[in-house]
RODO-2510 file (C-alpha; in nm, 4 decimals, decimal comma):
residues 547
     n   res          X          Y          Z
     1     m     5,7372    14,3545    14,2197
     2     m     5,5029    14,5583    14,0150
     3     a     5,2153    14,3654    14,1232
     4     y     5,2980    14,3553    14,4692
     5     g     5,2963    14,7662    14,4870
     6     s     4,9921    14,7708    14,6594
     7     i     5,0012    14,4978    14,9395
     8     s     5,3423    14,4843    15,0357
     9     p     5,3580    14,4555    15,3880
    10     v     5,6594    14,6999    15,4154
    11     f     5,4852    14,9215    15,2113
    12     n     5,1739    14,9185    15,4045
    13     a     5,3544    14,9460    15,7221
    14     l     5,5455    15,2448    15,6188
    15     e     5,2056    15,4253    15,4780
    16     a     5,0478    15,3512    15,8039
    17     l     5,3196    15,4790    16,0060
    18     g     5,3189    15,7931    15,7926
    19     n     4,9583    15,8572    15,8474
    20     t     4,9956    15,8376    16,2214
    21     i     5,2676    16,0689    16,2306
    22     t     5,1063    16,3403    15,9868
    23     g     4,7680    16,2856    16,1273
    24     g     4,6110    16,1424    15,8167
    25     g     4,8504    16,3590    15,5593
    26     l     4,8541    16,0906    15,3302
    27     a     4,5043    15,9793    15,3453
    28     v     4,2030    16,0880    15,1280
    29     d     4,0805    16,3479    15,3731
    30     s     4,4170    16,5216    15,4211
    31     p     4,3235    16,9117    15,4028
    32     n     4,6822    16,9621    15,1679
    33     v     4,5529    16,8273    14,8369
    34     a     4,9165    16,7694    14,7238
    35     k     4,9576    16,5031    14,9789
    36     r     4,6428    16,3567    14,9400
    37     l     4,7217    15,9656    14,8950
    38     f     5,0516    16,0559    14,7936
    39     c     5,1904    15,6990    14,8202
    40     q     4,9134    15,5403    14,6507
    41     k     4,8844    15,7587    14,3409
    42     c     5,1740    15,5411    14,2346
    43     h     5,1634    15,1966    14,4505
    44     s     4,7766    15,1475    14,3629
    45     m     4,6976    15,3730    14,0701
    46     a     4,3936    15,1583    13,9739
    47     s     4,2553    15,2292    14,3111
    48     v     4,2758    15,6086    14,3353
    49     e     4,1079    15,6216    13,9813
    50     q     3,8025    15,4300    14,1675
    51     n     3,7950    15,6232    14,4549
    52     e     3,8507    15,2867    14,6831
    53     f     3,9980    15,4784    14,9705
    54     p     3,8024    15,5721    15,2669
    55     n     3,8666    15,8975    15,4872
    56     f     4,1501    15,8497    15,7063
    57     a     3,8995    15,8673    16,0211
    58     d     3,6935    15,5831    15,8709
    59     m     3,9730    15,3241    15,8345
    60     d     3,9929    15,2087    16,1952
    61     g     4,3704    15,1488    16,2156
    62     k     4,3185    14,9070    15,9240
    63     p     4,5874    14,8915    15,6158
    64     s     4,4833    15,0708    15,2858
    65     r     4,5058    14,7278    15,1430
    66     d     4,2157    14,5915    15,3452
    67     f     3,9992    14,8431    15,1368
    68     l     4,1038    14,7432    14,7621
    69     s     3,9041    14,5868    14,5041
    70     p     4,0514    14,2778    14,3391
    71     v     4,1478    14,5071    14,0696
    72     g     4,3432    14,7596    14,3144
    73     r     4,5480    14,4630    14,4970
    74     r     4,6959    14,3768    14,1696
    75     g     4,9140    14,7045    14,2110
    76     i     5,0841    14,8300    13,8725
    77     s     4,9212    14,6035    13,6409
    78     c     4,9445    14,5493    13,2622
    79     d     4,6319    14,7592    13,2366
    80     i     4,8041    15,0320    13,4171
    81     c     5,1216    15,1087    13,1892
    82     h     4,9517    15,0034    12,8630
    83     s     4,6585    15,2653    12,9323
    84     v     4,9204    15,5525    12,9984
    85     a     4,8414    15,7925    12,6817
    86     a     5,1329    16,0701    12,7523
    87     a     5,2806    16,2461    13,0588
    88     d     5,0834    16,5255    13,2284
    89     f     5,3447    16,8136    13,2115
    90     a     5,0743    17,0477    13,3760
    91     a     5,0309    16,8413    13,6836
    92     s     5,4482    16,7813    13,7523
    93     l     5,5682    17,0406    13,9773
    94     l     5,8665    17,1735    13,7262
    95     g     5,6230    17,1389    13,4372
    96     d     5,8337    16,8433    13,3016
    97     g     5,6122    16,5515    13,3215
    98     i     5,8219    16,3613    13,5554
    99     a     5,7555    16,2158    13,9244
   100     n     5,4710    16,1925    14,1482
   101     n     5,2146    16,0191    13,8798
   102     a     5,2629    16,2699    13,6499
   103     l     5,0833    16,0707    13,3605
   104     i     4,7857    16,0721    13,1721
   105     l     4,5411    15,7348    13,1608
   106     d     4,3401    15,6638    12,8921
   107     t     4,1376    15,3543    12,9971
   108     a     3,9440    15,3184    12,6626
   109     n     4,2645    15,2318    12,4615
   110     t     4,5466    14,9782    12,5105
   111     f     4,8834    15,1618    12,4103
   112     g     5,2133    14,9500    12,3077
   113     p     5,5661    14,9966    12,1177
   114     i     5,4804    14,8290    11,8292
   115     v     5,4105    15,0434    11,5352
   116     d     5,1758    14,8312    11,3326
   117     p     5,0231    14,6129    11,5921
   118     k     4,7934    14,3187    11,4753
   119     p     4,4404    14,3595    11,5721
   120     n     4,3160    14,1006    11,8417
   121     p     3,9650    13,9988    11,9980
   122     f     4,0612    14,1242    12,3643
   123     h     4,1525    14,5019    12,3091
   124     t     4,2223    14,7617    12,0957
   125     s     4,6062    14,8403    12,0155
   126     m     4,7766    15,1784    11,9763
   127     p     5,1136    15,2450    11,9025
   128     d     5,2607    15,4961    12,1498
   129     s     5,6847    15,5501    12,1479
   130     f     5,6323    15,7092    12,4865
   131     l     5,6275    15,3596    12,6501
   132     q     5,9517    15,2523    12,5373
   133     s     6,1010    15,5920    12,6787
   134     s     6,2843    15,6414    13,0046
   135     e     6,0641    15,9489    13,0288
   136     f     5,7526    15,7053    13,0596
   137     c     5,9342    15,5320    13,3934
   138     g     5,9950    15,9096    13,5188
   139     t     5,6547    15,9690    13,5781
   140     c     5,6854    15,7584    13,8695
   141     h     6,0159    15,7062    13,9715
   142     d     6,0994    16,0235    14,0484
   143     v     5,9288    16,1276    14,3907
   144     r     5,9033    16,4712    14,4979
   145     p     5,7317    16,5511    14,8018
   146     l     5,6585    16,9387    14,8824
   147     n     5,8927    17,1229    15,1487
   148     h     5,7485    17,1116    15,4758
   149     d     5,4862    17,4563    15,5658
   150     d     5,7739    17,5837    15,8112
   151     i     6,0781    17,5487    15,5704
   152     t     6,1247    17,8430    15,2862
   153     l     6,2626    17,8324    14,9737
   154     e     6,5732    17,9852    15,0892
   155     e     6,6158    17,7194    15,3752
   156     s     6,5562    17,4329    15,1570
   157     p     6,8713    17,2728    15,0760
   158     s     6,7229    17,1424    14,7303
   159     g     6,6832    17,5336    14,6261
   160     q     6,3272    17,3748    14,5154
   161     p     5,9777    17,3895    14,6669
   162     f     6,0265    17,0185    14,6749
   163     q     6,2551    16,7421    14,8114
   164     r     6,4182    16,4696    14,5827
   165     l     6,3069    16,1082    14,7886
   166     e     6,3721    15,9396    14,4911
   167     d     6,5480    16,0570    14,1821
   168     l     6,5917    15,7671    13,9727
   169     f     6,5022    15,9157    13,6539
   170     s     6,6686    16,2517    13,7251
   171     e     6,9950    16,0575    13,8044
   172     w     6,9682    15,8602    13,4533
   173     q     6,8704    16,2119    13,2518
   174     a     7,1796    16,3499    13,3873
   175     s     7,4266    16,0838    13,3716
   176     p     7,6556    15,9240    13,0355
   177     w     7,3649    15,6773    12,9604
   178     n     7,1333    15,9573    12,8386
   179     s     7,3778    16,0262    12,5643
   180     i     7,6394    15,8369    12,3447
   181     n     7,9235    15,9087    12,5935
   182     n     7,9253    15,5289    12,7618
   183     p     8,0551    15,1880    12,7014
   184     t     7,7733    15,1531    12,4512
   185     g     7,8178    15,4198    12,2397
   186     h     7,4157    15,4949    12,2232
   187     v     7,1520    15,5777    12,4650
   188     v     7,0486    15,3139    12,7443
   189     t     6,6938    15,3564    12,8753
   190     c     6,5764    15,1979    13,1825
   191     q     6,3645    14,9414    12,9913
   192     d     6,6906    14,8292    12,8098
   193     c     6,8433    14,7084    13,1322
   194     h     6,5204    14,6454    13,3442
   195     m     6,3161    14,4973    13,1161
   196     d     6,5744    14,3370    12,8470
   197     a     6,7208    13,9702    12,8340
   198     g     6,9874    14,0431    13,0698
   199     p     7,0870    14,1377    13,3634
   200     p     7,4157    14,2445    13,1855
   201     f     7,7215    14,0360    13,2939
   202     p     8,0071    14,0991    13,3506
   203     p     8,0302    14,4112    13,4921
   204     g     8,0525    14,7264    13,2787
   205     t     7,8902    14,5339    12,9883
   206     y     7,5663    14,5483    12,7990
   207     y     7,3252    14,2591    12,7072
   208     a     7,3384    14,2981    12,3169
   209     a     7,0142    14,1098    12,2740
   210     e     6,7263    14,2321    12,0156
   211     s     6,6250    14,5202    12,2353
   212     t     6,3698    14,4123    12,4939
   213     v     6,2235    14,1572    12,2722
   214     y     6,2294    13,8058    12,1822
   215     p     6,0160    13,5718    11,9945
   216     r     5,7797    13,3310    12,2371
   217     p     5,6517    13,0168    12,1727
   218     r     5,2685    12,9290    12,1623
   219     l     5,1813    13,2954    12,0589
   220     v     4,8276    13,3218    11,8774
   221     f     4,9928    13,5648    11,6518
   222     e     5,3677    13,5402    11,5455
   223     q     5,5181    13,8734    11,7127
   224     l     5,7987    13,9848    11,9225
   225     v     5,6798    14,0760    12,2676
   226     s     5,8698    14,2408    12,5789
   227     t     6,0312    13,9740    12,8296
   228     h     5,8446    14,2063    13,1346
   229     y     6,0815    14,0723    13,3833
   230     f     6,0958    14,4208    13,5709
   231     t     6,4558    14,3324    13,7586
   232     g     6,5137    14,5288    14,0395
   233     v     6,6709    14,5224    14,3575
   234     d     6,3726    14,4338    14,5726
   235     i     6,2301    14,0918    14,6361
   236     a     5,9049    13,9748    14,8311
   237     l     5,9767    13,9523    15,1726
   238     t     5,6422    13,7594    15,2603
   239     p     5,6884    13,4060    15,3457
   240     p     5,8192    13,1762    15,2408
   241     v     6,1449    13,3003    15,1487
   242     d     6,0427    13,3012    14,7726
   243     g     5,7539    13,4927    14,8147
   244     f     5,5378    13,4813    14,5099
   245     p     5,5354    13,1896    14,2760
   246     g     5,8341    13,1298    14,0740
   247     q     6,0464    13,4285    14,2268
   248     n     6,2916    13,1744    14,3714
   249     n     6,3872    12,9629    14,0151
   250     s     6,7030    12,8895    13,9022
   251     g     6,6113    12,7933    13,5860
   252     l     6,7404    12,9618    13,2430
   253     d     6,5555    13,1539    13,0030
   254     a     6,5893    13,1041    12,6241
   255     f     6,8946    13,3553    12,6653
   256     g     7,0761    13,1246    12,8959
   257     r     6,9731    13,3824    13,1647
   258     p     6,8121    13,3162    13,4837
   259     i     6,4209    13,3667    13,5114
   260     g     6,3881    13,3706    13,8887
   261     q     6,3336    13,7128    14,0387
   262     l     6,6055    13,6305    14,3067
   263     q     6,8324    13,5117    14,0604
   264     r     6,7795    13,7967    13,8375
   265     r     6,8195    14,0400    14,1102
   266     d     7,1296    13,8925    14,2426
   267     a     7,2996    13,8989    13,8781
   268     l     7,1496    14,2537    13,8379
   269     l     7,3645    14,3646    14,1682
   270     k     7,6763    14,1606    14,0694
   271     a     7,6990    14,3447    13,7391
   272     a     7,6609    14,6797    13,8883
   273     a     7,9872    14,7827    14,0571
   274     t     8,3469    14,6596    14,0701
   275     i     8,5480    14,6945    14,4235
   276     s     8,9476    14,6901    14,4386
   277     l     9,2043    14,7272    14,6733
   278     d     9,5433    14,9380    14,6752
   279     g     9,8128    14,9623    14,9425
   280     p    10,1935    14,9531    14,9847
   281     v    10,4686    14,6936    14,9426
   282     i    10,5131    14,6906    15,3278
   283     a    10,3316    14,7699    15,6689
   284     l    10,5664    14,9474    15,9338
   285     e    10,5581    14,8315    16,2824
   286     g    10,4481    15,1287    16,5061
   287     r    10,3090    15,3064    16,2076
   288     k     9,9947    15,3863    16,0066
   289     l     9,9103    15,1587    15,7359
   290     r     9,7482    15,3382    15,4315
   291     i     9,5039    15,0962    15,2273
   292     n     9,2697    15,2759    14,9628
   293     v     8,9398    15,0483    14,8635
   294     d     8,8171    15,1875    14,4957
   295     v     8,4360    15,1727    14,4184
   296     a     8,3135    15,2022    14,0910
   297     n     7,9640    15,2519    13,9423
   298     v     7,9976    15,0635    13,6345
   299     g     7,6765    14,8707    13,5379
   300     t     7,3990    15,1118    13,6858
   301     g     7,2087    15,3881    13,4956
   302     h     7,1555    15,5815    13,8247
   303     n     7,3308    15,6610    14,1393
   304     l     7,4272    15,3407    14,3356
   305     p     7,2098    15,2960    14,5541
   306     s     6,8767    15,4597    14,4077
   307     g     6,5449    15,4739    14,4382
   308     f     6,4519    15,4638    14,8101
   309     s     6,7977    15,5154    14,8672
   310     q     6,7552    15,6848    15,2299
   311     e     6,6562    15,3277    15,2863
   312     r     6,9003    15,1049    15,1189
   313     q     7,2218    14,9935    15,2321
   314     c     7,5094    14,9393    15,0076
   315     w     7,8516    14,9185    15,2064
   316     v     8,2228    14,8347    15,2038
   317     e     8,3230    14,5592    15,4409
   318     l     8,7110    14,5727    15,4828
   319     i     8,8865    14,3041    15,7081
   320     v     9,2480    14,3342    15,8266
   321     r     9,3989    14,0162    15,9742
   322     d     9,7549    13,9488    16,0590
   323     g     9,9533    13,6392    16,0182
   324     s     9,7979    13,4543    16,3024
   325     g     9,4480    13,5244    16,1286
   326     a     9,3464    13,7921    16,3958
   327     i     9,1594    14,0590    16,2967
   328     a     9,3786    14,3809    16,3088
   329     y     9,0975    14,6045    16,1539
   330     q     8,7296    14,5763    16,0540
   331     s     8,4845    14,7847    15,8510
   332     g     8,1667    14,6999    15,7700
   333     w     8,0880    14,4075    16,0028
   334     l     7,7832    14,2444    16,1587
   335     v     7,7362    14,1371    16,5055
   336     d     7,4711    13,8643    16,5921
   337     k     7,2572    13,9929    16,8972
   338     p     6,9315    13,9234    17,0160
   339     h     6,6318    14,0946    16,9387
   340     p     6,3154    14,0737    17,1753
   341     e     6,1372    14,3459    17,0892
   342     t     6,0525    14,1429    16,7575
   343     g     6,0526    13,8146    16,9576
   344     e     6,4199    13,6815    16,8823
   345     m     6,4894    13,6219    17,2165
   346     a     6,8453    13,4839    17,1601
   347     a     7,1125    13,5287    16,8959
   348     d     6,9897    13,3161    16,5892
   349     g     7,3228    13,2545    16,3883
   350     n     7,1780    13,5066    16,1124
   351     l     7,3520    13,8151    16,0139
   352     d     7,1324    13,9475    15,7739
   353     d     6,8944    14,0735    16,0149
   354     e     7,1748    14,2692    16,2129
   355     d     7,2292    14,6542    16,1946
   356     l     7,5603    14,7904    16,1092
   357     e     7,8141    14,9080    16,3881
   358     n     7,8468    15,2581    16,2639
   359     i     7,5570    15,4234    16,4860
   360     i     7,3836    15,2951    16,7775
   361     v     7,0048    15,4334    16,7909
   362     k     6,6968    15,3882    16,9559
   363     l     6,3702    15,4752    16,8113
   364     d     6,0316    15,4758    16,9603
   365     a     5,7169    15,3391    16,8017
   366     l     5,6838    15,6232    16,5505
   367     g     6,0296    15,6717    16,4691
   368     n     6,1579    15,9561    16,7095
   369     v     6,5197    15,9138    16,8010
   370     i     6,5188    15,8186    17,1569
   371     s     6,8974    15,8190    17,1971
   372     l     7,2109    15,8255    16,9328
   373     e     7,5378    15,7440    16,9903
   374     h     7,8569    15,6843    16,7482
   375     g     7,9590    15,3272    16,7109
   376     p     8,2808    15,1798    16,6802
   377     d     8,2537    15,1724    16,3232
   378     y     8,1591    15,5449    16,2916
   379     n     8,2520    15,7371    15,9513
   380     q     8,5404    15,9821    16,0810
   381     r     8,5865    16,1222    15,7218
   382     h     8,3501    16,3760    15,7320
   383     r     8,4965    16,5671    16,0354
   384     s     8,6633    16,8877    16,0248
   385     y     8,9940    16,7228    16,0969
   386     p     8,9292    16,3778    15,9025
   387     v     9,0397    16,0772    16,0226
   388     n     9,0275    15,7976    15,7510
   389     t     8,8570    15,5157    15,9339
   390     g     8,5258    15,3779    15,9965
   391     l     8,2127    15,2764    15,7802
   392     r     8,1719    15,3805    15,4115
   393     n     7,7970    15,3341    15,3498
   394     f     7,6521    15,4735    15,0017
   395     a     7,2662    15,4729    15,1363
   396     n     7,1852    15,8432    15,1350
   397     e     7,0244    15,9900    15,4804
   398     f     6,6680    16,1502    15,5929
   399     e     6,7703    16,4931    15,7416
   400     r     6,5375    16,7459    15,9207
   401     l     6,6347    17,1202    16,0122
   402     n     6,7016    17,1679    16,4080
   403     p     6,5405    17,5083    16,4799
   404     q     6,7739    17,5297    16,7784
   405     t     7,1101    17,4953    16,5851
   406     g     7,0263    17,5551    16,2677
   407     e     7,1807    17,2474    16,1549
   408     h     7,0573    16,9591    15,9700
   409     e     7,0427    16,6181    16,1745
   410     e     6,9700    16,2501    16,0683
   411     v     6,6290    16,0952    16,1051
   412     f     6,5507    15,7520    16,0452
   413     v     6,1728    15,7934    15,8638
   414     p     6,0807    16,0430    15,5524
   415     f     5,7776    16,1925    15,7655
   416     y     6,0250    16,3855    15,9877
   417     a     6,2566    16,4911    15,7139
   418     t     6,2776    16,8521    15,5790
   419     h     6,5732    16,7256    15,3453
   420     m     6,6806    16,4406    15,1604
   421     n     7,0761    16,4418    15,1405
   422     n     7,1276    16,2290    14,8777
   423     s     7,5163    16,3193    14,8464
   424     f     7,6357    15,9596    14,9699
   425     s     7,5514    15,7472    14,6624
   426     l     7,7618    15,6916    14,3797
   427     p     7,6977    15,8318    14,0343
   428     p     7,6845    15,6310    13,7055
   429     l     8,0177    15,5354    13,5506
   430     t     8,2192    15,7108    13,8239
   431     t     8,5034    15,5484    14,1009
   432     e     8,5403    15,6531    14,4812
   433     r     8,8612    15,5902    14,6459
   434     i     8,8013    15,5349    15,0205
   435     p     9,1064    15,5517    15,2323
   436     y     9,1625    15,3693    15,5397
   437     d     9,4717    15,4643    15,7761
   438     i     9,5582    15,1655    16,0175
   439     l     9,7407    15,1713    16,2988
   440     i     9,9954    14,8236    16,3063
   441     p    10,1561    14,7895    16,6438
   442     e    10,4665    14,7135    16,7424
   443     g    10,5166    14,3054    16,7174
   444     t    10,2459    14,2571    16,4604
   445     q    10,3032    13,9241    16,2900
   446     g    10,2874    13,9533    15,9182
   447     p    10,2111    13,9022    15,6387
   448     l     9,8793    14,0857    15,6751
   449     q     9,5841    13,9652    15,4425
   450     i     9,3648    14,2294    15,3469
   451     t     9,0015    14,1626    15,2110
   452     a     8,7083    14,3675    15,0799
   453     r     8,3561    14,3208    14,9506
   454     l     8,0820    14,5672    14,8440
   455     r     7,7288    14,4299    15,0045
   456     f     7,3814    14,5347    14,9603
   457     r     7,0667    14,4405    15,1219
   458     p     6,7054    14,6862    15,0438
   459     f     6,6255    14,7773    15,4021
   460     p     6,8505    14,8624    15,7205
   461     p     6,7096    14,6143    15,9960
   462     r     6,6492    14,8836    16,2363
   463     f     6,3650    15,0187    15,9822
   464     l     6,1791    14,7163    15,9404
   465     r     6,1743    14,6640    16,3038
   466     l     6,0628    14,9989    16,3737
   467     l     5,7620    14,8924    16,1270
   468     a     5,7205    14,5720    16,3167
   469     g     5,6965    14,8030    16,6126
   470     h     5,4254    14,9969    16,4605
   471     r     5,2453    14,7218    16,2894
   472     p     5,3470    14,3923    16,3888
   473     d     5,0170    14,2723    16,2088
   474     l     5,2323    14,3568    15,8839
   475     v     5,6098    14,3368    15,9393
   476     n     5,7360    14,0844    16,1858
   477     e     6,1070    13,9218    16,2697
   478     a     6,0373    13,6489    16,0160
   479     l     5,9859    13,9321    15,7653
   480     v     6,3111    14,0742    15,8876
   481     d     6,5221    13,7517    15,8771
   482     r     6,4170    13,7519    15,4745
   483     n     6,5941    14,0727    15,4232
   484     i     6,9137    13,9045    15,2762
   485     i     7,2348    14,0429    15,2173
   486     v     7,3761    14,0032    14,8534
   487     d     7,7301    14,0566    14,7923
   488     m     7,7781    14,2997    14,4849
   489     a     8,1741    14,2366    14,4398
   490     e     8,4986    14,1436    14,5974
   491     a     8,8426    14,2869    14,5722
   492     t     9,1570    14,0534    14,4880
   493     p     9,2957    14,0344    14,8400
   494     l     9,6239    14,1774    14,9548
   495     d     9,8881    14,0226    15,1405
   496     i    10,1798    14,2803    15,2779
   497     p    10,4453    14,1849    15,4788
   498     v    10,5212    14,3590    15,8112
   499     g    10,8674    14,5278    15,8614
   500     n    11,0369    14,7764    16,0959
   501     p    11,1095    15,1693    16,0073
   502     p    11,4665    15,2589    15,9540
   503     a    11,6101    15,5180    16,2460
   504     g    11,5171    15,8661    16,2199
   505     c    11,1729    15,7956    16,1162
   506     r    10,9381    15,9651    16,3485
   507     e    10,6269    16,0649    16,1974
   508     s    10,2903    15,8830    16,1856
   509     i    10,3395    15,7858    15,8257
   510     c    10,6783    15,7128    15,6381
   511     y    10,6610    15,7101    15,2555
   512     y    11,0055    15,5911    15,1314
   513     s    11,2103    15,7169    14,7925
   514     v    11,1725    15,4621    14,5241
   515     n    11,5586    15,5018    14,4432
   516     k    11,6575    15,3590    14,7649
   517     p    11,6668    14,9709    14,8357
   518     m    11,5034    14,8358    15,1288
   519     g    11,7043    14,8353    15,4352
   520     s    11,9537    15,0856    15,3199
   521     s    12,0372    15,3941    15,5075
   522     v    11,8264    15,7257    15,4020
   523     k    11,8607    16,0716    15,4479
   524     g    11,6270    16,3537    15,4675
   525     g    11,6136    16,4506    15,1138
   526     d    11,5586    16,0867    15,0230
   527     f    11,2195    15,9933    15,1647
   528     k    10,9004    16,2173    15,2406
   529     t    10,7370    16,1432    15,5463
   530     g    10,3931    16,3253    15,7142
   531     d    10,0390    16,2482    15,7604
   532     r     9,8329    16,2074    15,4361
   533     s     9,5161    16,3040    15,5721
   534     s     9,6748    16,6412    15,6743
   535     g     9,7910    16,7043    15,3185
   536     k    10,1188    16,7912    15,4514
   537     f    10,4629    16,6472    15,3705
   538     k    10,8269    16,7346    15,4482
   539     n    11,0120    16,8326    15,1086
   540     g    10,7150    16,8788    14,9437
   541     g    10,5182    16,6728    14,6982
   542     e    10,3511    16,3704    14,6737
   543     p    10,4211    16,0922    14,8832
   544     f    10,6464    15,7760    14,7537
   545     h    10,6002    15,3946    14,8429
   546     w    10,8575    15,1202    14,8355
   547     s    10,8608    14,9971    14,4930
***
């Protein structure tokens, strides 16, 4: 995917959309120097260094990749990383040498982590420990666009003159993985996971190979070399399904780990998180059933999801079925629909290309909201009086300040955003408990079967179809169909019998004392009742469940 950085049709279409919205604000002739070639500085570093990009007015609507040299079309090549001499502290917004291509290239030399490199006839070899640090990755893998001109520092929710579009390095820097207080007992760097022999498995473990190196056969010099897998959550969406040669390869390497990028991506995601279910031993007819879903980020060095986290999807699918198999409640489901705007005239049996049911939004060709309404799976936990139902999606959001209301509202492309709300993703080595209060109607047949899984895909289909509407020459329905969902983790199912509440139970939720057998008579002091969402209970204290 490093090589794909400058010619990815998704990236090229997004950059073209950004230049259209901003009037060339991301292009060579942008009046704002800080925004000039903002994306290309990292995606096509060689082309920026070689001044290959024409002015926006001279591009005639063509994607920038059409103007790249063969070297520029190689994206982040071997030469780029191994020409990085140091971080550019002076060029970074906080003087920390992080974000927005804050690095210094020395193309006259080749740098690597080996202290005593053996000479070779191809290039010089200079030892440089910076290449092994997370700070090296942080020079590009934090992205900090400046605030809009009409947003003052006081109005900026970040409290900084920029927004955190991507926060990968900063999330790692603040996490336990940047310390000894993690399951490994030592600092784990970006390279340890994304260039290691891993991915680690099972979840929460760390693959303790020989650092990031292994001996490869048929080398001219007997030397340990890095794997350079660069395993991440993205795969090429270009046809065929396996994109580039070797991307879909079920073979194993010398460590018994997958070779194919598709297989390694899946393994990385499956090692990232766990999900579990918790509920009472009985569900009562006519009452609300409390189900808790616990999602733990056990295996990523940053938040889940991260990177371009406002355009990722990582969500909980919860399904409750009654004794007949009928669905009594669901969240995180998908519905097969036609999409005539991109040529899919009838439902095609594929759910990978369907949007979630939490919001129903229509966008114009530039990503402006035509209409937006809450869907049947809308998350109601953040209302002033929370209701514990609806989708839990860990994806972050783009927002903008509405000058009429003074409130922040969600937008769906970064070029309209005045704020990146990164509060939805799950930090490393943390667990979130997600409550669901599900009404069990009178006469429900038991037992209830409850299943939950954590699902991921790189992009929301509406985002890809927005790009297809703007640049159908780059993105189309076939590409949307290859945006495949990965099931990261699945909970052990719950089976809960259904019973009748005893006489005298009048509240919306009943919690019975642990010292009373089922079916026995109860008095006011023997059980506690109340609505958990309000936090108010008769007799005080925490609610009981039957044991």
